[in-house]
N, CA, C, O and the ligand as a Tripos MOL2 file, in Angstrom:
@<TRIPOS>MOLECULE
protein
  273   271    69     0     0
PROTEIN
NO_CHARGES

@<TRIPOS>ATOM
      1 N         117.6310  -11.3150  105.6230 N.3       1 MET1
      2 CA        116.5810  -11.2050  104.6070 C.3       1 MET1
      3 C         115.2390  -10.9420  105.2970 C.2       1 MET1
      4 O         114.8580  -11.6590  106.2220 O.2       1 MET1
      5 N         114.5440   -9.9290  104.8490 N.am      2 ILE2
      6 CA        113.2860   -9.5270  105.4830 C.3       2 ILE2
      7 C         112.1400   -9.7540  104.4980 C.2       2 ILE2
      8 O         112.1850   -9.3070  103.3520 O.2       2 ILE2
      9 N         111.1100  -10.4600  104.9750 N.am      3 ASP3
     10 CA        109.9280  -10.6470  104.1380 C.3       3 ASP3
     11 C         109.1540   -9.3400  104.0210 C.2       3 ASP3
     12 O         109.1970   -8.4870  104.9070 O.2       3 ASP3
     13 N         108.4570   -9.2090  102.9220 N.am      4 THR4
     14 CA        107.5680   -8.0740  102.7640 C.3       4 THR4
     15 C         106.4340   -8.1750  103.7810 C.2       4 THR4
     16 O         105.8980   -9.2590  104.0120 O.2       4 THR4
     17 N         106.0700   -7.0520  104.3860 N.am      5 VAL5
     18 CA        104.9090   -7.0190  105.2700 C.3       5 VAL5
     19 C         103.7560   -6.3840  104.4980 C.2       5 VAL5
     20 O         103.8940   -5.3190  103.8960 O.2       5 VAL5
     21 N         102.6280   -7.0630  104.5360 N.am      6 TYR6
     22 CA        101.4420   -6.5530  103.8360 C.3       6 TYR6
     23 C         100.4910   -5.9360  104.8500 C.2       6 TYR6
     24 O         100.4570   -6.3280  106.0170 O.2       6 TYR6
     25 N          99.7250   -4.9660  104.3820 N.am      7 ARG7
     26 CA         98.8640   -4.2160  105.2790 C.3       7 ARG7
     27 C          97.4510   -4.1870  104.7140 C.2       7 ARG7
     28 O          97.2480   -3.8600  103.5450 O.2       7 ARG7
     29 N          96.4700   -4.5340  105.5550 N.am      8 CYS8
     30 CA         95.0710   -4.4650  105.1270 C.3       8 CYS8
     31 C          94.6870   -3.0020  104.9440 C.2       8 CYS8
     32 O          94.9060   -2.1680  105.8230 O.2       8 CYS8
     33 N          94.1170   -2.7180  103.7970 N.am      9 GLU9
     34 CA         93.7880   -1.3390  103.4740 C.3       9 GLU9
     35 C          92.6400   -0.7990  104.3270 C.2       9 GLU9
     36 O          92.5090    0.4150  104.4880 O.2       9 GLU9
     37 N          91.8160   -1.6810  104.8710 N.am     10 ILE10
     38 CA         90.6490   -1.2400  105.6370 C.3      10 ILE10
     39 C          90.9780   -1.0630  107.1190 C.2      10 ILE10
     40 O          90.7030   -0.0040  107.6830 O.2      10 ILE10
     41 N          91.5670   -2.0870  107.7640 N.am     11 CYS11
     42 CA         91.7580   -2.0120  109.2150 C.3      11 CYS11
     43 C          93.2060   -1.7740  109.6180 C.2      11 CYS11
     44 O          93.4820   -1.5180  110.7900 O.2      11 CYS11
     45 N          94.1390   -1.8540  108.6660 N.am     12 GLY12
     46 CA         95.5330   -1.5940  108.9930 C.3      12 GLY12
     47 C          96.2680   -2.7840  109.5860 C.2      12 GLY12
     48 O          97.4250   -2.6530  109.9870 O.2      12 GLY12
     49 N          95.6220   -3.9420  109.6510 N.am     13 ALA13
     50 CA         96.3110   -5.1370  110.1490 C.3      13 ALA13
     51 C          97.5000   -5.4370  109.2530 C.2      13 ALA13
     52 O          97.4430   -5.2480  108.0380 O.2      13 ALA13
     53 N          98.5760   -5.9070  109.8650 N.am     14 GLU14
     54 CA         99.7780   -6.2240  109.1010 C.3      14 GLU14
     55 C         100.1360   -7.6830  109.2670 C.2      14 GLU14
     56 O          99.9100   -8.2720  110.3240 O.2      14 GLU14
     57 N         100.7010   -8.2690  108.2110 N.am     15 SER15
     58 CA        101.1500   -9.6570  108.2810 C.3      15 SER15
     59 C         102.2540   -9.8800  107.2750 C.2      15 SER15
     60 O         102.2350   -9.3270  106.1750 O.2      15 SER15
     61 N         103.2290  -10.7050  107.6680 N.am     16 ASP16
     62 CA        104.2380  -11.1020  106.6900 C.3      16 ASP16
     63 C         103.9510  -12.5070  106.1490 C.2      16 ASP16
     64 O         104.7240  -13.0520  105.3620 O.2      16 ASP16
     65 N         102.8170  -13.0840  106.5900 N.am     17 ASN17
     66 CA        102.4320  -14.4070  106.0810 C.3      17 ASN17
     67 C         100.9140  -14.4720  105.9350 C.2      17 ASN17
     68 O         100.2490  -15.2500  106.6180 O.2      17 ASN17
     69 N         100.3810  -13.6560  105.0450 N.am     18 PRO18
     70 CA         98.9140  -13.4620  104.9730 C.3      18 PRO18
     71 C          98.2110  -14.5160  104.1210 C.2      18 PRO18
     72 O          97.6280  -14.1930  103.0860 O.2      18 PRO18
     73 N          98.2660  -15.7630  104.5510 N.am     19 VAL19
     74 CA         97.7890  -16.8630  103.7150 C.3      19 VAL19
     75 C          96.3040  -16.8040  103.3930 C.2      19 VAL19
     76 O          95.8940  -17.2410  102.3180 O.2      19 VAL19
     77 N          95.4900  -16.2750  104.2950 N.am     20 ARG20
     78 CA         94.0440  -16.2580  104.0440 C.3      20 ARG20
     79 C          93.5760  -14.8970  103.5600 C.2      20 ARG20
     80 O          92.3730  -14.6430  103.5070 O.2      20 ARG20
     81 N          94.4840  -14.0390  103.2160 N.am     21 TRP21
     82 CA         94.1130  -12.7070  102.7890 C.3      21 TRP21
     83 C          93.5960  -12.7290  101.3600 C.2      21 TRP21
     84 O          93.6580  -13.7410  100.6620 O.2      21 TRP21
     85 N          93.0870  -11.5810  100.9550 N.am     22 ILE22
     86 CA         92.4750  -11.4410   99.6390 C.3      22 ILE22
     87 C          93.1410  -10.2770   98.9150 C.2      22 ILE22
     88 O          93.4690   -9.2530   99.5150 O.2      22 ILE22
     89 N          93.3280  -10.4570   97.6340 N.am     23 VAL23
     90 CA         93.9430   -9.4220   96.8050 C.3      23 VAL23
     91 C          92.9190   -8.9580   95.7870 C.2      23 VAL23
     92 O          92.1890   -9.7660   95.2110 O.2      23 VAL23
     93 N          92.8700   -7.6530   95.5690 N.am     24 ILE24
     94 CA         91.9870   -7.0980   94.5470 C.3      24 ILE24
     95 C          92.8150   -6.2840   93.5630 C.2      24 ILE24
     96 O          93.6540   -5.4680   93.9440 O.2      24 ILE24
     97 N          92.5530   -6.5320   92.3000 N.am     25 HIS25
     98 CA         93.0730   -5.6710   91.2410 C.3      25 HIS25
     99 C          91.8740   -4.9800   90.6320 C.2      25 HIS25
    100 O          90.8590   -5.6240   90.3680 O.2      25 HIS25
    101 N          91.9700   -3.6820   90.4040 N.am     26 CYS26
    102 CA         90.8140   -3.0430   89.8000 C.3      26 CYS26
    103 C          91.2020   -1.8320   88.9760 C.2      26 CYS26
    104 O          92.2750   -1.2490   89.1280 O.2      26 CYS26
    105 N          90.2790   -1.4830   88.0970 N.am     27 SER27
    106 CA         90.3940   -0.2800   87.2820 C.3      27 SER27
    107 C          89.0270    0.3950   87.3160 C.2      27 SER27
    108 O          88.1590   -0.0060   88.0920 O.2      27 SER27
    109 N          88.8310    1.3940   86.4980 N.am     28 ASP28
    110 CA         87.5320    2.0730   86.4630 C.3      28 ASP28
    111 C          86.3860    1.1260   86.1170 C.2      28 ASP28
    112 O          85.2670    1.2960   86.6020 O.2      28 ASP28
    113 N          86.6630    0.1450   85.2910 N.am     29 THR29
    114 CA         85.5780   -0.6560   84.7280 C.3      29 THR29
    115 C          85.5860   -2.1090   85.1650 C.2      29 THR29
    116 O          84.6570   -2.8550   84.8570 O.2      29 THR29
    117 N          86.6200   -2.5170   85.8760 N.am     30 GLN30
    118 CA         86.7210   -3.9320   86.2170 C.3      30 GLN30
    119 C          87.3740   -4.1080   87.5740 C.2      30 GLN30
    120 O          88.3440   -3.4280   87.9100 O.2      30 GLN30
    121 N          86.8190   -5.0410   88.3520 N.am     31 LEU31
    122 CA         87.4150   -5.3710   89.6480 C.3      31 LEU31
    123 C          87.5570   -6.8890   89.7060 C.2      31 LEU31
    124 O          86.6060   -7.6220   89.4340 O.2      31 LEU31
    125 N          88.7430   -7.3460   90.0580 N.am     32 THR32
    126 CA         89.0040   -8.7780   90.1080 C.3      32 THR32
    127 C          89.4680   -9.1560   91.5050 C.2      32 THR32
    128 O          90.3700   -8.5250   92.0570 O.2      32 THR32
    129 N          88.8520  -10.1860   92.0780 N.am     33 VAL33
    130 CA         89.1990  -10.6640   93.4150 C.3      33 VAL33
    131 C          90.0290  -11.9370   93.2770 C.2      33 VAL33
    132 O          89.6660  -12.8450   92.5300 O.2      33 VAL33
    133 N          91.1390  -11.9960   93.9980 N.am     34 TYR34
    134 CA         92.0200  -13.1630   93.9690 C.3      34 TYR34
    135 C          92.1940  -13.7160   95.3650 C.2      34 TYR34
    136 O          92.2400  -12.9650   96.3400 O.2      34 TYR34
    137 N          92.2920  -15.0350   95.4610 N.am     35 LYS35
    138 CA         92.8600  -15.6130   96.6740 C.3      35 LYS35
    139 C          94.3310  -15.2260   96.7180 C.2      35 LYS35
    140 O          94.9560  -14.9680   95.6890 O.2      35 LYS35
    141 N          94.8710  -15.1910   97.9370 N.am     36 TRP36
    142 CA         96.2350  -14.6960   98.1130 C.3      36 TRP36
    143 C          97.2550  -15.5890   97.4080 C.2      36 TRP36
    144 O          97.3200  -16.7920   97.6590 O.2      36 TRP36
    145 N          98.0420  -14.9910   96.5330 N.am     37 THR37
    146 CA         99.2900  -15.6110   96.0930 C.3      37 THR37
    147 C         100.3190  -14.4970   96.0570 C.2      37 THR37
    148 O          99.9700  -13.3300   95.8750 O.2      37 THR37
    149 N         101.5530  -14.8410   96.2250 N.am     38 ARG38
    150 CA        102.6170  -13.8490   96.2220 C.3      38 ARG38
    151 C         102.6100  -13.0510   94.9220 C.2      38 ARG38
    152 O         102.8290  -11.8400   94.9010 O.2      38 ARG38
    153 N         102.3540  -13.7730   93.8510 N.am     39 GLU39
    154 CA        102.3990  -13.1560   92.5350 C.3      39 GLU39
    155 C         101.3540  -12.0460   92.3840 C.2      39 GLU39
    156 O         101.6930  -10.9410   91.9610 O.2      39 GLU39
    157 N         100.1000  -12.3180   92.7180 N.am     40 VAL40
    158 CA         99.0900  -11.2690   92.5560 C.3      40 VAL40
    159 C          99.2450  -10.1880   93.6330 C.2      40 VAL40
    160 O          98.9540   -9.0160   93.3900 O.2      40 VAL40
    161 N          99.7050  -10.5900   94.8250 N.am     41 ALA41
    162 CA         99.8690   -9.6050   95.9040 C.3      41 ALA41
    163 C         100.9470   -8.5770   95.5760 C.2      41 ALA41
    164 O         100.8530   -7.4180   95.9800 O.2      41 ALA41
    165 N         101.9610   -9.0050   94.8490 N.am     42 ASP42
    166 CA        103.0710   -8.1090   94.5360 C.3      42 ASP42
    167 C         102.8930   -7.3690   93.2140 C.2      42 ASP42
    168 O         103.7590   -6.5870   92.8230 O.2      42 ASP42
    169 N         101.8010   -7.6030   92.5350 N.am     43 ALA43
    170 CA        101.5670   -6.9190   91.2640 C.3      43 ALA43
    171 C         101.3900   -5.4160   91.5120 C.2      43 ALA43
    172 O         100.9160   -5.0170   92.5760 O.2      43 ALA43
    173 N         101.7640   -4.5950   90.5520 N.am     44 PRO44
    174 CA        101.5580   -3.1500   90.7170 C.3      44 PRO44
    175 C         100.0830   -2.8480   90.9380 C.2      44 PRO44
    176 O          99.2260   -3.4420   90.2840 O.2      44 PRO44
    177 N          99.7810   -1.9420   91.8430 N.am     45 HIS45
    178 CA         98.4180   -1.5000   92.1310 C.3      45 HIS45
    179 C          97.5570   -2.5480   92.8220 C.2      45 HIS45
    180 O          96.3540   -2.3380   92.9750 O.2      45 HIS45
    181 N          98.1330   -3.6680   93.2430 N.am     46 ALA46
    182 CA         97.3440   -4.6520   93.9820 C.3      46 ALA46
    183 C          96.9080   -4.0530   95.3120 C.2      46 ALA46
    184 O          97.6490   -3.2910   95.9320 O.2      46 ALA46
    185 N          95.6950   -4.4050   95.7480 N.am     47 ARG47
    186 CA         95.1830   -3.9670   97.0420 C.3      47 ARG47
    187 C          95.0370   -5.1940   97.9160 C.2      47 ARG47
    188 O          94.6730   -6.2660   97.4320 O.2      47 ARG47
    189 N          95.3190   -5.0430   99.2120 N.am     48 HIS48
    190 CA         95.3970   -6.2000  100.1070 C.3      48 HIS48
    191 C          94.3680   -6.0760  101.2290 C.2      48 HIS48
    192 O          94.1860   -5.0040  101.8060 O.2      48 HIS48
    193 N          93.6950   -7.1960  101.5290 N.am     49 TYR49
    194 CA         92.6630   -7.2050  102.5740 C.3      49 TYR49
    195 C          92.8200   -8.4360  103.4510 C.2      49 TYR49
    196 O          93.1450   -9.5210  102.9690 O.2      49 TYR49
    197 N          92.5830   -8.2520  104.7560 N.am     50 CYS50
    198 CA         92.8580   -9.3220  105.7260 C.3      50 CYS50
    199 C          91.8170  -10.4230  105.6710 C.2      50 CYS50
    200 O          92.0230  -11.4810  106.2660 O.2      50 CYS50
    201 N          90.7130  -10.2150  104.9830 N.am     51 GLY51
    202 CA         89.6900  -11.2620  104.8900 C.3      51 GLY51
    203 C          88.5490  -10.8190  104.0070 C.2      51 GLY51
    204 O          88.5330   -9.7120  103.4690 O.2      51 GLY51
    205 N          87.6010  -11.7140  103.8760 N.am     52 GLU52
    206 CA         86.4670  -11.4550  102.9930 C.3      52 GLU52
    207 C          85.7020  -10.1930  103.4010 C.2      52 GLU52
    208 O          85.3060   -9.3990  102.5480 O.2      52 GLU52
    209 N          85.5000  -10.0150  104.6970 N.am     53 ALA53
    210 CA         84.7000   -8.8800  105.1560 C.3      53 ALA53
    211 C          85.3210   -7.5650  104.7120 C.2      53 ALA53
    212 O          84.6090   -6.6650  104.2670 O.2      53 ALA53
    213 N          86.6300   -7.4430  104.8260 N.am     54 HIS54
    214 CA         87.2570   -6.1780  104.4610 C.3      54 HIS54
    215 C          87.3940   -6.0230  102.9560 C.2      54 HIS54
    216 O          87.3700   -4.9030  102.4460 O.2      54 HIS54
    217 N          87.5360   -7.1220  102.2450 N.am     55 ALA55
    218 CA         87.4960   -7.0310  100.7880 C.3      55 ALA55
    219 C          86.1300   -6.5070  100.3480 C.2      55 ALA55
    220 O          86.0280   -5.7160   99.4100 O.2      55 ALA55
    221 N          85.0820   -6.9610  101.0400 N.am     56 GLN56
    222 CA         83.7360   -6.5250  100.6490 C.3      56 GLN56
    223 C          83.5050   -5.0520  100.9520 C.2      56 GLN56
    224 O          82.7650   -4.3800  100.2340 O.2      56 GLN56
    225 N          84.1270   -4.5500  101.9970 N.am     57 VAL57
    226 CA         84.0260   -3.1110  102.2700 C.3      57 VAL57
    227 C          84.5610   -2.3320  101.0680 C.2      57 VAL57
    228 O          83.9510   -1.3670  100.6080 O.2      57 VAL57
    229 N          85.6960   -2.7700  100.5840 N.am     58 TYR58
    230 CA         86.2680   -2.0690   99.4340 C.3      58 TYR58
    231 C          85.4160   -2.2360   98.1910 C.2      58 TYR58
    232 O          85.2150   -1.2810   97.4400 O.2      58 TYR58
    233 N          84.9090   -3.4520   97.9670 N.am     59 ILE59
    234 CA         84.0870   -3.6870   96.7770 C.3      59 ILE59
    235 C          82.8530   -2.7770   96.7990 C.2      59 ILE59
    236 O          82.4670   -2.2250   95.7680 O.2      59 ILE59
    237 N          82.2450   -2.6250   97.9620 N.am     60 SER60
    238 CA         81.0870   -1.7370   98.0680 C.3      60 SER60
    239 C          81.4670   -0.3040   97.7240 C.2      60 SER60
    240 O          80.7250    0.3910   97.0300 O.2      60 SER60
    241 N          82.6250    0.1390   98.2100 N.am     61 ARG61
    242 CA         83.0680    1.4930   97.8820 C.3      61 ARG61
    243 C          83.3210    1.6520   96.3940 C.2      61 ARG61
    244 O          83.0040    2.6730   95.7850 O.2      61 ARG61
    245 N          83.9010    0.6100   95.8390 N.am     62 TRP62
    246 CA         84.2320    0.6670   94.4130 C.3      62 TRP62
    247 C          82.9570    0.8040   93.5830 C.2      62 TRP62
    248 O          82.9280    1.5540   92.6070 O.2      62 TRP62
    249 N          81.9090    0.0860   93.9640 N.am     63 PHE63
    250 CA         80.6650    0.1960   93.2130 C.3      63 PHE63
    251 C          80.1100    1.6190   93.2730 C.2      63 PHE63
    252 O          79.4580    2.0800   92.3360 O.2      63 PHE63
    253 N          80.3710    2.2980   94.3650 N.am     64 ARG64
    254 CA         79.8580    3.6650   94.4770 C.3      64 ARG64
    255 C          80.7480    4.6830   93.7810 C.2      64 ARG64
    256 O          80.2470    5.6650   93.2340 O.2      64 ARG64
    257 N          82.0510    4.4690   93.7930 N.am     65 SER65
    258 CA         82.9260    5.5480   93.3150 C.3      65 SER65
    259 C          84.0080    5.1290   92.3390 C.2      65 SER65
    260 O          84.6480    5.9890   91.7320 O.2      65 SER65
    261 N          84.2340    3.8240   92.1690 N.am     66 TYR66
    262 CA         85.3040    3.3040   91.3200 C.3      66 TYR66
    263 C          86.6740    3.5800   91.9230 C.2      66 TYR66
    264 O          86.8290    4.3390   92.8800 O.2      66 TYR66
    265 N          87.6320    2.9430   91.3300 N.am     67 CYS67
    266 CA         89.0140    3.0830   91.8090 C.3      67 CYS67
    267 C          89.4880    4.5240   91.6750 C.2      67 CYS67
    268 O          89.2700    5.1590   90.6440 O.2      67 CYS67
    269 N          90.1190    5.0250   92.6880 N.am     68 GLY68
    270 CA         90.5920    6.3990   92.5470 C.3      68 GLY68
    271 C          92.0440    6.5460   92.9070 C.2      68 GLY68
    272 O          92.5880    7.6480   92.8370 O.2      68 GLY68
    273 ZN         91.2930   -5.7760  107.6070 Zn       69 ZN69
@<TRIPOS>BOND
     1     1     2 1
     2     2     3 1
     3     3     4 2
     4     3     5 am
     5     5     6 1
     6     6     7 1
     7     7     8 2
     8     7     9 am
     9     9    10 1
    10    10    11 1
    11    11    12 2
    12    11    13 am
    13    13    14 1
    14    14    15 1
    15    15    16 2
    16    15    17 am
    17    17    18 1
    18    18    19 1
    19    19    20 2
    20    19    21 am
    21    21    22 1
    22    22    23 1
    23    23    24 2
    24    23    25 am
    25    25    26 1
    26    26    27 1
    27    27    28 2
    28    27    29 am
    29    29    30 1
    30    30    31 1
    31    31    32 2
    32    31    33 am
    33    33    34 1
    34    34    35 1
    35    35    36 2
    36    35    37 am
    37    37    38 1
    38    38    39 1
    39    39    40 2
    40    39    41 am
    41    41    42 1
    42    42    43 1
    43    43    44 2
    44    43    45 am
    45    45    46 1
    46    46    47 1
    47    47    48 2
    48    47    49 am
    49    49    50 1
    50    50    51 1
    51    51    52 2
    52    51    53 am
    53    53    54 1
    54    54    55 1
    55    55    56 2
    56    55    57 am
    57    57    58 1
    58    58    59 1
    59    59    60 2
    60    59    61 am
    61    61    62 1
    62    62    63 1
    63    63    64 2
    64    63    65 am
    65    65    66 1
    66    66    67 1
    67    67    68 2
    68    67    69 am
    69    69    70 1
    70    70    71 1
    71    71    72 2
    72    71    73 am
    73    73    74 1
    74    74    75 1
    75    75    76 2
    76    75    77 am
    77    77    78 1
    78    78    79 1
    79    79    80 2
    80    79    81 am
    81    81    82 1
    82    82    83 1
    83    83    84 2
    84    83    85 am
    85    85    86 1
    86    86    87 1
    87    87    88 2
    88    87    89 am
    89    89    90 1
    90    90    91 1
    91    91    92 2
    92    91    93 am
    93    93    94 1
    94    94    95 1
    95    95    96 2
    96    95    97 am
    97    97    98 1
    98    98    99 1
    99    99   100 2
   100    99   101 am
   101   101   102 1
   102   102   103 1
   103   103   104 2
   104   103   105 am
   105   105   106 1
   106   106   107 1
   107   107   108 2
   108   107   109 am
   109   109   110 1
   110   110   111 1
   111   111   112 2
   112   111   113 am
   113   113   114 1
   114   114   115 1
   115   115   116 2
   116   115   117 am
   117   117   118 1
   118   118   119 1
   119   119   120 2
   120   119   121 am
   121   121   122 1
   122   122   123 1
   123   123   124 2
   124   123   125 am
   125   125   126 1
   126   126   127 1
   127   127   128 2
   128   127   129 am
   129   129   130 1
   130   130   131 1
   131   131   132 2
   132   131   133 am
   133   133   134 1
   134   134   135 1
   135   135   136 2
   136   135   137 am
   137   137   138 1
   138   138   139 1
   139   139   140 2
   140   139   141 am
   141   141   142 1
   142   142   143 1
   143   143   144 2
   144   143   145 am
   145   145   146 1
   146   146   147 1
   147   147   148 2
   148   147   149 am
   149   149   150 1
   150   150   151 1
   151   151   152 2
   152   151   153 am
   153   153   154 1
   154   154   155 1
   155   155   156 2
   156   155   157 am
   157   157   158 1
   158   158   159 1
   159   159   160 2
   160   159   161 am
   161   161   162 1
   162   162   163 1
   163   163   164 2
   164   163   165 am
   165   165   166 1
   166   166   167 1
   167   167   168 2
   168   167   169 am
   169   169   170 1
   170   170   171 1
   171   171   172 2
   172   171   173 am
   173   173   174 1
   174   174   175 1
   175   175   176 2
   176   175   177 am
   177   177   178 1
   178   178   179 1
   179   179   180 2
   180   179   181 am
   181   181   182 1
   182   182   183 1
   183   183   184 2
   184   183   185 am
   185   185   186 1
   186   186   187 1
   187   187   188 2
   188   187   189 am
   189   189   190 1
   190   190   191 1
   191   191   192 2
   192   191   193 am
   193   193   194 1
   194   194   195 1
   195   195   196 2
   196   195   197 am
   197   197   198 1
   198   198   199 1
   199   199   200 2
   200   199   201 am
   201   201   202 1
   202   202   203 1
   203   203   204 2
   204   203   205 am
   205   205   206 1
   206   206   207 1
   207   207   208 2
   208   207   209 am
   209   209   210 1
   210   210   211 1
   211   211   212 2
   212   211   213 am
   213   213   214 1
   214   214   215 1
   215   215   216 2
   216   215   217 am
   217   217   218 1
   218   218   219 1
   219   219   220 2
   220   219   221 am
   221   221   222 1
   222   222   223 1
   223   223   224 2
   224   223   225 am
   225   225   226 1
   226   226   227 1
   227   227   228 2
   228   227   229 am
   229   229   230 1
   230   230   231 1
   231   231   232 2
   232   231   233 am
   233   233   234 1
   234   234   235 1
   235   235   236 2
   236   235   237 am
   237   237   238 1
   238   238   239 1
   239   239   240 2
   240   239   241 am
   241   241   242 1
   242   242   243 1
   243   243   244 2
   244   243   245 am
   245   245   246 1
   246   246   247 1
   247   247   248 2
   248   247   249 am
   249   249   250 1
   250   250   251 1
   251   251   252 2
   252   251   253 am
   253   253   254 1
   254   254   255 1
   255   255   256 2
   256   255   257 am
   257   257   258 1
   258   258   259 1
   259   259   260 2
   260   259   261 am
   261   261   262 1
   262   262   263 1
   263   263   264 2
   264   263   265 am
   265   265   266 1
   266   266   267 1
   267   267   268 2
   268   267   269 am
   269   269   270 1
   270   270   271 1
   271   271   272 2
@<TRIPOS>SUBSTRUCTURE
     1 MET1         2 RESIDUE 1 A MET
     2 ILE2         6 RESIDUE 1 A ILE
     3 ASP3        10 RESIDUE 1 A ASP
     4 THR4        14 RESIDUE 1 A THR
     5 VAL5        18 RESIDUE 1 A VAL
     6 TYR6        22 RESIDUE 1 A TYR
     7 ARG7        26 RESIDUE 1 A ARG
     8 CYS8        30 RESIDUE 1 A CYS
     9 GLU9        34 RESIDUE 1 A GLU
    10 ILE10       38 RESIDUE 1 A ILE
    11 CYS11       42 RESIDUE 1 A CYS
    12 GLY12       46 RESIDUE 1 A GLY
    13 ALA13       50 RESIDUE 1 A ALA
    14 GLU14       54 RESIDUE 1 A GLU
    15 SER15       58 RESIDUE 1 A SER
    16 ASP16       62 RESIDUE 1 A ASP
    17 ASN17       66 RESIDUE 1 A ASN
    18 PRO18       70 RESIDUE 1 A PRO
    19 VAL19       74 RESIDUE 1 A VAL
    20 ARG20       78 RESIDUE 1 A ARG
    21 TRP21       82 RESIDUE 1 A TRP
    22 ILE22       86 RESIDUE 1 A ILE
    23 VAL23       90 RESIDUE 1 A VAL
    24 ILE24       94 RESIDUE 1 A ILE
    25 HIS25       98 RESIDUE 1 A HIS
    26 CYS26      102 RESIDUE 1 A CYS
    27 SER27      106 RESIDUE 1 A SER
    28 ASP28      110 RESIDUE 1 A ASP
    29 THR29      114 RESIDUE 1 A THR
    30 GLN30      118 RESIDUE 1 A GLN
    31 LEU31      122 RESIDUE 1 A LEU
    32 THR32      126 RESIDUE 1 A THR
    33 VAL33      130 RESIDUE 1 A VAL
    34 TYR34      134 RESIDUE 1 A TYR
    35 LYS35      138 RESIDUE 1 A LYS
    36 TRP36      142 RESIDUE 1 A TRP
    37 THR37      146 RESIDUE 1 A THR
    38 ARG38      150 RESIDUE 1 A ARG
    39 GLU39      154 RESIDUE 1 A GLU
    40 VAL40      158 RESIDUE 1 A VAL
    41 ALA41      162 RESIDUE 1 A ALA
    42 ASP42      166 RESIDUE 1 A ASP
    43 ALA43      170 RESIDUE 1 A ALA
    44 PRO44      174 RESIDUE 1 A PRO
    45 HIS45      178 RESIDUE 1 A HIS
    46 ALA46      182 RESIDUE 1 A ALA
    47 ARG47      186 RESIDUE 1 A ARG
    48 HIS48      190 RESIDUE 1 A HIS
    49 TYR49      194 RESIDUE 1 A TYR
    50 CYS50      198 RESIDUE 1 A CYS
    51 GLY51      202 RESIDUE 1 A GLY
    52 GLU52      206 RESIDUE 1 A GLU
    53 ALA53      210 RESIDUE 1 A ALA
    54 HIS54      214 RESIDUE 1 A HIS
    55 ALA55      218 RESIDUE 1 A ALA
    56 GLN56      222 RESIDUE 1 A GLN
    57 VAL57      226 RESIDUE 1 A VAL
    58 TYR58      230 RESIDUE 1 A TYR
    59 ILE59      234 RESIDUE 1 A ILE
    60 SER60      238 RESIDUE 1 A SER
    61 ARG61      242 RESIDUE 1 A ARG
    62 TRP62      246 RESIDUE 1 A TRP
    63 PHE63      250 RESIDUE 1 A PHE
    64 ARG64      254 RESIDUE 1 A ARG
    65 SER65      258 RESIDUE 1 A SER
    66 TYR66      262 RESIDUE 1 A TYR
    67 CYS67      266 RESIDUE 1 A CYS
    68 GLY68      270 RESIDUE 1 A GLY
    69 ZN69       273 GROUP 0 **** ****
């Protein structure tokens, strides 16, 4: 049995146990930040970040251009 490996969208770091990672769900009009849980991480269109700093990189981009 192999665990899912998650990958940070900003730096490419990978982890199969990303306990301190951050998950973002977003659409054109709404962005939601979650602490890591398996449930939100595995949701369709979930985005994964290795920490607050990289989540913020994405949030800044989203404010400029929205989810694409
Ligand atoms: Zn990262």
